[in-house]
C-alpha positions as CSV (number, residue, x, y, z in Angstrom):
1,X,0.0,0.0,0.0
2,X,1.2,3.5,-0.9
3,X,0.1,6.7,0.9
4,X,-0.5,9.2,-1.9
5,X,-1.4,12.9,-1.8
6,X,-3.9,14.0,-4.5
7,X,-2.9,17.6,-5.5
8,X,-5.1,20.1,-7.4
9,X,-3.7,23.6,-8.2
10,X,-0.8,23.2,-5.8
11,X,-3.0,22.1,-2.8
12,X,-3.4,18.7,-1.3
13,X,-7.1,17.9,-1.6
14,X,-7.0,14.3,-0.4
15,X,-4.7,11.6,0.9
16,X,-5.3,8.0,0.0
17,X,-3.9,4.6,0.6
18,X,-3.8,2.4,-2.5
19,X,-2.1,-0.5,-4.1
20,X,0.0,0.9,-7.0
21,X,-0.4,-2.5,-8.8
22,X,-4.1,-2.7,-8.1
23,X,-7.1,-1.4,-9.9
24,X,-7.2,2.0,-8.3
25,X,-8.2,4.6,-10.9
26,X,-6.3,7.9,-10.9
27,X,-8.6,10.9,-10.8
28,X,-8.4,13.1,-13.9
29,X,-6.7,16.5,-13.7
30,X,-4.7,16.0,-10.5
31,X,-1.1,15.3,-9.5
32,X,-0.3,12.3,-7.4
33,X,2.7,12.3,-5.1
34,X,3.7,9.5,-2.7
35,X,4.1,11.0,0.8
36,X,4.1,9.8,4.4
37,X,3.6,13.3,5.8
38,X,1.4,15.4,3.4
39,X,-2.0,16.4,4.8
40,X,-5.1,17.8,3.3
41,X,-4.6,21.6,2.8
42,X,-0.9,21.4,2.5
43,X,0.8,23.2,-0.4
44,X,2.9,21.5,-3.1
45,X,5.4,23.5,-5.1
46,X,6.4,20.7,-7.4
47,X,9.3,19.7,-5.1
48,X,8.1,19.7,-1.5
49,X,5.1,20.0,0.7
50,X,4.4,23.1,2.9
51,X,2.1,22.6,5.9
52,X,-1.1,24.5,5.6
53,X,-1.5,27.7,7.6
54,X,-3.8,27.6,10.7
55,X,-7.3,26.9,9.8
56,X,-9.7,29.8,9.9
57,X,-11.3,28.3,13.0
58,X,-7.9,28.3,14.7
59,X,-7.4,31.9,13.7
60,X,-10.8,32.8,14.9
61,X,-10.2,31.0,18.3
62,X,-6.9,32.9,18.6
63,X,-8.7,36.2,17.9
64,X,-11.2,35.5,20.6
65,X,-8.5,34.6,23.1
66,X,-6.6,37.7,22.3
67,X,-9.7,39.8,22.8
68,X,-10.3,38.2,26.2
69,X,-6.7,38.8,27.1
70,X,-7.2,42.5,26.3
71,X,-10.3,42.6,28.4
72,X,-8.4,41.0,31.3
73,X,-5.7,43.7,31.0
74,X,-8.4,46.4,31.2
75,X,-9.9,44.8,34.2
76,X,-6.5,44.6,35.9
77,X,-5.9,48.4,35.9
78,X,-8.2,49.3,38.9
79,X,-7.0,46.6,41.4
80,X,-3.4,47.1,40.3
81,X,-3.7,50.8,40.9
82,X,-5.2,50.3,44.3
83,X,-2.5,47.8,45.3
84,X,0.2,50.2,44.1
85,X,-1.4,53.1,46.0
86,X,-1.5,51.0,49.2
87,X,2.1,50.0,48.9
88,X,3.1,53.6,48.3
89,X,1.2,54.6,51.4
90,X,3.0,51.9,53.4
91,X,-0.2,50.0,54.1
92,X,-1.3,46.5,53.2
93,X,-3.4,46.3,50.0
94,X,-7.0,45.2,50.2
95,X,-7.0,41.4,50.1
96,X,-10.0,41.6,47.7
97,X,-7.9,43.5,45.2
98,X,-5.0,41.0,45.5
99,X,-7.3,38.0,45.1
100,X,-9.1,39.6,42.1
101,X,-5.8,40.4,40.4
102,X,-4.5,36.9,41.1
103,X,-7.7,35.4,39.5
104,X,-7.2,37.6,36.4
105,X,-3.6,36.5,36.1
106,X,-4.5,32.8,36.4
107,X,-7.2,33.2,33.7
108,X,-4.7,35.1,31.4
109,X,-2.0,32.4,31.9
110,X,-4.5,29.7,31.0
111,X,-5.6,31.6,27.9
112,X,-2.0,32.2,26.8
113,X,-1.2,28.5,27.0
114,X,-4.2,27.7,24.7
115,X,-3.1,30.1,21.9
116,X,-2.5,28.1,18.7
117,X,0.7,28.8,16.8
């Protein structure tokens, strides 16, 4: 069995396993390239495969994560300002501000780790 990429207009449109000596019929108007690594959506320049860029859904998910990170930054300003003011005055910051800021940081760290590259 041979793993073969079916290529149309420089893009892998399918990957199939077939017996090269069997009765498999090659589709018309496509290029076939044996490959163990090519995937649907990858590019083909006639010499090598290029992995596809992130799927639109991945890009959309990243956009949503980045927007939420921006909102977290905005929400961090007030408690951070209060904590800094307390420190400058030589008093302990309000524990509510400290806990709120810690929660925002935890959420931001989790979001950053889920960003797709």
